[in-house]
N, C-alpha and C positions, 0 to 999 in steps of 0.2 A: 504494500500500500504506500502510495507516494502523495505528498502534498506539494503543489507547485507554488513557486514564488518567482514572479517575472520581474526582471530589471532591464530597462532599456537605457542606453547611453548614446545620445545623439548630439550633433553640433547644432546650435541654434544661431540666432543673429550674431554677426561679428565673430563667428567661429567660437562661440562660447559653448562649453560643455554643459548639457542639461541631462539630468537623471530623473527617471520615472520608475515607480515600483507598483506592482499590482498583485493581489492575491484575493482569495475569497473573503478575506477579513477586511479588505479596504484597498484604497489606491492613493498614490501620490504622483502627480504628473508635472513634468517640466520644471524641475527645481534647478536653477542655475548653480553650477559648482565651479567657482573660481576664487582665487585669492585665499587668504587665511592659511598660507603655507600649503595649499593644495597643488598637486602637479599640474602644469599647463599641458596643452596638447603637444608642444615641442618637447617638453620633458618626458611625456609618455612615449613619444616616438623614439627618443634617445634610450629610454629604458628598454624598449622592445629590441632595438639593435644590440644593446649590450647583453641582453638575455640570450639572443640567438647566437652571438659570438661565443658566449660562455659555454653554451651547450656544445657547439661544434668543436671547440678546442679544449673542452674540459677545464675551463678557467673558473676562478672564484667569482661569485656574483652575490651581491647583497640581496638575497631573496627575502629576508625578513624586512629590510628597509623598503624594498619595492612593494611587498605585501602590505605593509602598514600604510603606505601612500595610497594604494588601491582601496584598502578598507576605509580610510578616512574620506576618500573621494565619494564612495557610495553610502556608507553607513554613518558618515559624519553629520548628515542631515537628520536631526532628531525624529522627524515624522517617519522617515524610511526605516530608521533603526527600530522605532517602536512597533511599526507594522511587521517587521521581520521577527522580532522577539515574540510578538503575539501569535503569529502563525507557527513559529517553532514550538512554542509551548503547547499550543492546541494539538499539533501533530504528535508530540511526545505523549500527550494524554491519551491519544487514540492508538498508540503503537505504530505511528507512521514515521516515515523519513521525509525530509524536505529536499526538493529538487529546485535549486536556484538556476533559472534559465536566463542567461545574459544575451541580450541582443544589442550589439554595438555596430555603429555605422558612422562614417564611411570606413573604407578599408584600413586606414591608419589606426582607427580605434579598435577595429575587429582584430588587428594583429597584436594588440597588447596582451601580455600573458595574464589574463584575469584569473587563471587557475592558481596564481600565487597569492590571491587576496587572503589576508589573515582573518581568522574567526573573530567577530566583534565581541564574543563572549569569552575569548581566550581558551585555555586548555592546553594540555601537553602536546596535542597534535598540531597546534599553532595555525595551520592553514585550514581555511574553511572547507575545502573539498576533501580534506583528509579527516574531517570530523566524523564520528560514528553515526551521526544522524542527518548529515547534510551532504548533498552532491552539487557540484558546480558544473553545468553543461552550457553549451552554446545553442541559442535558438536559430533555426534556419530562417533566412530572410524571406523565403516564400516556399510554398508547397502546392503542387497542382495535381494531386492524385489522392485517392482514398487510401486509408491505412487499415490493414487487417489487425485485429487485436487478440484473437484467441491464441494461446500457446500452441506450439507445434508438437505433435507426437514424435518421439525419437524414431529414426535417426535424423540428425541435422546434417543436411548436405552442404559441404563446404568446398568451394573452389579456391585453391591456392595458386596464385599466379606469380611465378618467379621470372623476373625480367632482367637479364644481364646480357644484352647483345654483345656479340664478339667484336663488332667493329663500330667505332664512333667517329664522327666527323671532327670533333673537337673535344678538348678536355678529357682525353681518353684516360689519363692517369687518375683522374678523380672519379671516373665512372665505374671502373671495374670493381667487382666484389665476388666473394666466394659464395655463389648462390647455393651450391650443394651442401656446404656447411650450414648455411641458414636453413635449408630444407631438413637436413638431418637433425639439427637441434630441435626444430619445431615438431617434426613427426615423432621423434623419440619421446618427447614430453607428452604427446597426445596418443601414444601407442595403446595405452590401456583403454582409453575412450574409444578408439577405433576398433580394438579387438572386442569390446563389449557391444559394438554396433550402436553406440550412442552418437558418434560422429562418423560420417563417411566423407573422406577427404580425397578429392581428385587434384592432382598436381599437373600444371601446365608449365613446362620449362622452356618452351619456344612459343611465346605468346604473340603470334600474329593474329590479326583480327579473324582470319579464316579459322585458325585453330581454336580460338575462343568460342566462335559461333558453333563449331563442331562439338566442343565440350558441352556447351549449354544445351544443344540439341540432343545430346546423348542422355540427358537426365530429364525425365518427365517432370514438367513443372519448373525446370531449371534448378537453381541453387537457392538455398536460404541465406547463406553467408558467402561473401566474396572477399578474399584477403589478397591484397596486392603487395608484393615486395619488389622494390626496384626504384628507379629514379623518376623524378617528376620535374616539371618546369611549369612556369606560369601558363596556365591554360591547357595542360595536358599531361599525359604519362608517356614515358619512353617504352614502346613495345618494339617488336622486331618486324622486318620484312621477310620475304621468302629466302633471302640470302644471309640472314643473321645480322643485318645492319640495323643500327638504332634508328627508329622512326618516332618522332614526337607526334603522338596521336592526339588530336584535339579532344577536349573534354566532351564536346557534344557527341562525338563518335563513341566515346566510352559510355556515356549515359544512355545512348541509343542501344548499345549492346546490353547494358544491364536491364533495360526495360523488357528484354526477352525472358526475364525471370519473374513471373507474376507473383511468386511467393517470397521474393527477396525481402529480408527483414533487416539485414545488417551488412554494411561494407566497411572494411578496415583497410585503409590505405597507409601502409608503412613506408611509403616513399617520402623522400625529403620534402618538407614544406608543402605537403599536400593540403594542409588546412590553412595555408597562408595565401592571401591574394597577391596581386602584382606588387612588386617592390616599388617604393616611392621614387626611385631613380629612373623608372621607366615611364614612357608616355602614359598620360592618363587615359583610362578606357573611355570609349565613346558613349557607353551607357552603363547603368549600374550592374547589369548582369555580367558584363565583361570584367568587372572588378571583383567578382566572387572567386573564391578558391575552388580547386577541384572538388574538395569534400563538400563545400556549400552547393556547388552545381549539382552534385549527385543527390544531395538531400532535397534539392528543389524539384527534380524531375524523375528520380529513379528509386530512391531508397529512403525510408523514414528515419533510419538511424545510421549515422556515418561517423567513423572515427578517423581522424587525420592527424598529421604531425605538423607542428609549427616551427620546427627547426631540424637540423641535420643531427640524427642520433647515431651512436655506435650500435653495432649489431647486437651486442650483449643486451642493451636496453630493449631493443625490438623483440628479441626472442623471449626475454623475461616477461615483457608485457603480454605477448601472445600466449605464452605458456599458462600464466595464471588467469588471464582473461577467459580463455577457452575452458579451462578447468572449472571456473566459476559458472560459465554458461551451461556446461554439461551437467553440473550439479544442481541446476534449477535456480541459480541466482538471477536476480534482476540484472538487466544490462548495466545499470549504473553501479550496482554492487560489484559486479565482475570487474568493471573499470577501476573502482577503488581498491579492490583486492590486488590488482596488477600494480597500481601506483604504490601501494604500501610495500609490495615485494621489491620494486625497483629502489625505493627509498632506503630499504634495509640491506641492499646488496653491498658486498664488500668493494666492488670495483666501480659501480656507477651510482652508488647511493651516497650516504653521508652528506657532505657539504655540497655535492653536485645536485642539480635540480632537474635531472632527466625525467623524473616522474611527472613533471608539470608540462611536458611537451605534448603528449597526446591530448587531443580535444575531442569531446563527444558532441556532435552536432545533432540536435533533435528536431526532426520535422513534424513531430506530433507529441502527444502526451504518453504514448505507448512505450515506456521505458522499463517495463517489467520483464519477467522471465520470457525467454524465447521458447524454451523447452519445458514440457511437462516433467516433473521429477522422475528420474529414471528408476525403473523397477529392477531389482536384482534378478538375475537368471543365469542359467548355465552358459559358459563361454564356448563358442565353437572351437574345434581344434585349429591350431595355428600351423600352417605348412612351413616346413623348414627347408632351407636351401641345402642341397647336397654338395659337399665339398671334399676334395682330396688334394691336399697341399703337402708337397714334399720339400723339405729344407727351406720353408718360407719363414723369414724372420718378421714377425708382425710388431712393429713399433707402436708406441702410443701415438694417438692422433696429435699432430702438431699444426702450427699455422701453415697455411698453404699460400704462397705468393705466386705460384704458377697457375694463375686462374685460367688463361686461355688453353694451355695444354691439358689441364684437368677437364675443362669443358669438352674439348675435342675427344679425349679418351673416353669420357662417359657417353658421348654421342655415338662413338664407334662401338664400344663394347655393349652398350645398352640397346643397340639396334635402331636408334632414331636417326642416324646419319647414313649416307650411302656407303661409307667404308665398311669393309668386311675384315680387313687385316690392319692392326695397329702395330707400327714399328717404332720402337723407342730406342734411340741410340745416343751415344755421347761419351765423354770421358768418364772414368771411374769416379765414384763419389759424388755424382751430380743428382742422385735421388731418382734414378730411372725405375727401380723396383718399387720404391716408396710411392711414386706417382701412380703406378698401376694398382698397387695395393689400396691406395686411397680411393681410386675409381671403383674398385670392386666393393669397398665398404659402402660407398654411396649408391651402389646398384643393388643393394640388398633385396629390394622388393621387385626387381625387374629381371633377375637372373635366377634360373632354377638349378643350375649346376656349374661348378667351377673345378677345373683341373689345373694345378700349378705344379711345375717341376723345373728343375735346372737341367740344361741340356746334357751335361756330362753323365747323367744317370743312364742315358740311352747308349753311351759308349761302352758300358759294361754289359750290355745285353747281347745275347747271341742273335736274337731276332727283334731288333728295336721297334719295328713298326707293329709287330704282334703285341709287344709289351705296351706300346702306346694305345692300341686298340683295347687291350685288357683294362688299362686304367680308365679309359673312357667308359667302357661297359660297366665297370664297378660303380662309377658315379651315377650312371643312368639307372642302375639297379637300386642304389640308395634313394634315388628320386621317386621311382614308380614301383619299386619292390618286384620288378620282373627280372629274373636272373638271365644274363646273357652268357651263352656258352658257345665256343667255337670248336669245330671238329679238329681232332689232333693233326690230321694231315693237311689242314688249310694253312697256307703261308700268311705272313704278315699283311701284304697288300690285299689278300683275299679277305682277311678278317676286317680290315679297314673298310673295304667296299661294302661289307654287310652292315656296317654301322652308319654309313654316310647318310642314308635316307632319314632315319629317325633322329640322328644327331643334328642334321641341318634344320629339322623342324622343332628342335628343343631350344629353349633360351639358355644356351650353354656358352661358356667362355673357356678357352684353352690358352694358358699362358706358358710360354717357354722362355726361361731366363738363361742368362750366361751363354747365349748362342755363339759368342766369339770364341769360346773354348773348343768348339767343334772344328774350326778351321785355323785356329792359332797354331803355328808351327807345322802346318800341313794337314789337310783334311783327308779322311777316308771316303772316297766316292761311294763305297758300298753302303755307307750310312747316310751321307748327305743327299744323294740323288733320290733314294726312296722317301726320305723325310720331306724334301722339297716337293716331290710328287704328291705326297699325302696332304701337305698344306694347300697346294694348288687345287687338288680335287675338292677339298672342303670349301675353299674360298670361291670356287666356281659355282657352288650351289647357291641358289637364291633362297636362303632360309634365315633362321634366327641365330645360328651359331656364329661366334666371332672368335678371332685369334689375336693374341698379343705376343709379339716377338720382342725380346729385350736383349740388348747386347752393347758392349763398348765399341768404339770406333775400330776399324772402318765400318761404314754402314752395311746393313744386311741385305740391301737390294741395290740394283744398278751396277753390280760388278759382274765379272764374267763367271760362268758356271765353272766349278760346282758351288761357288760361294753364294750365288744368288738363290736364296732359300724361298723366295716368293715368286719371282718370275711374272709379276703382274704390275701393271702401271695404270694410271688414271684414277677413276673413282673408287676402285676396289681397295686401294692401299693408302693409308694415311701415315705419313712419316713425321716423327717428331725428333728433332735433335736438341738435346738438353745441354746447356752449359752451366757454369756457375751462376748462382742467383746474383742479379745486379742490385745495387743499392736502391735504384728507382723502384724496383719491384717490392722490396722490403718496405720502402717508405709508403707506397700505396696501401699496403696491409696495415701499417701503423696508423695511418690517418683514419681508417674505418673501424679498427678493432681496439687500439690503445690510444685514443685521441689525447690522453693526458700527457703523452710524450711529445706532442707537437709543440708544447710551450718552449721546448729547447731548440726548435727549428730543425729543418732538414740538414743544414750545414753543420749545426752543432752536434747532431747525432752521427753524422757520416764518419767521423773519426773513430767511433766505437765499432764500426762494422768491418770485420776482417773477411 
């Protein structure tokens, strides 16, 4: 149960700030608020810019001072304060919570971090939106559609859009991010909810408009929740074209796409500044609609409840927010309660909490009064069996997950091994110690739900076999047996190539990955054609099949393809083979990772940290 208290902050004659308040207990309209040590419009603009910079670069910011100024601006008027206290007390008597809906215009006022407003009644929580009985949200400027109110029966259909195009026209160093780590963190936290069939999450990693329409069309009634992770700019989101290039998609095309979901209840835009309108250093919009943020535009024409970001956040903050927010929703929390749960979790975090104010960046924009629970409370029941991936890994050293600054090679590796790209063979080569095996291992981890079987071995194992191709076929058959429990047996008189031929059909139709590491040891110091030629033939036979099986070949220089037989183990060119040559990580790559994952280090500057990189 929620009690609403509406506050509007508008500019009057001579650019004077006027405040109004309304609730079912009374109303106060058009009170001028200037002078008496209150912040001016120019000072509010400066406060907003300082707040955004502090978030992006993890700098100190006087949150309490800013919050006190915003509190005095609104509740310093005795009539407004009395009306609020009256409504708050009445709500507490009825066991309700108060939702303070703030409507601020023009864009310069809307950009102010009103979530920092202090509680006029004080308390250890200090900030009003962190109070146990009050929520601070933003009111949509307009809404042009009806709003359904009944809670939805489980499961809640969620579309997770991950947008990290491989090619940018400009500012490429600032745009790249590890979308697969973002996906893994989010899905790992929500795994229990998915397994219990409370949430059904579909992930789109190549968000072209066509792919998104196909996703929505595959779900009857579309999606209930859309979650976007990626970059944004004034007036749109960065999606992809058919070639993986970044395309700034206008917000009107985004909202038109979202209208294909008639049961859409919530949009969460984790993109940078998706809840912020055009910056003041840009030309003024021709009409008021063009001055709205992406989140505001969505609330206006597509979705009754939208969450956007008012500054650039590190990824840890984004996945903390998503983790606790979705857990709250799935447990039957009201939307505003789930948002507060996520804010408190961020504030208490070791890395992005404390004196940092990341918790205040998400803004909930309400296009209606329906801010209660989206889901009916889940009922306990038996869990369906969870399918396990069949794996056979010889001599593989699995290190702990570390930061990954090779974002483009990782993206390419996952596209190839996951079967979403045209390549069927991934060749990774380069000097020793450059992380070739670690890159493929990381890709296999991120493909956990898209691969049914994995075979990993180091090439020297085949050198010790009397019939190496028969041994390879035996390993593959063992993994297939682990996957579907059907035992594969080969006649004793059948040679290795014959055994391999028998497996090719079903192997090509299985989501299978074969990884051969240390291939350079087969030809270092002279290769035995009796081994190399049959192995090359077996790889070519599998790569020639138009199926789901993929191959990864790892070795040190010289490269594994393009040389003369018998060293050419692939013998394929063009779209079938994707070659990656890894070198030592460059400082620029490390710096990109630091900017998005450890922004607190950016205070020392790129040049200041460069001396510590060996």
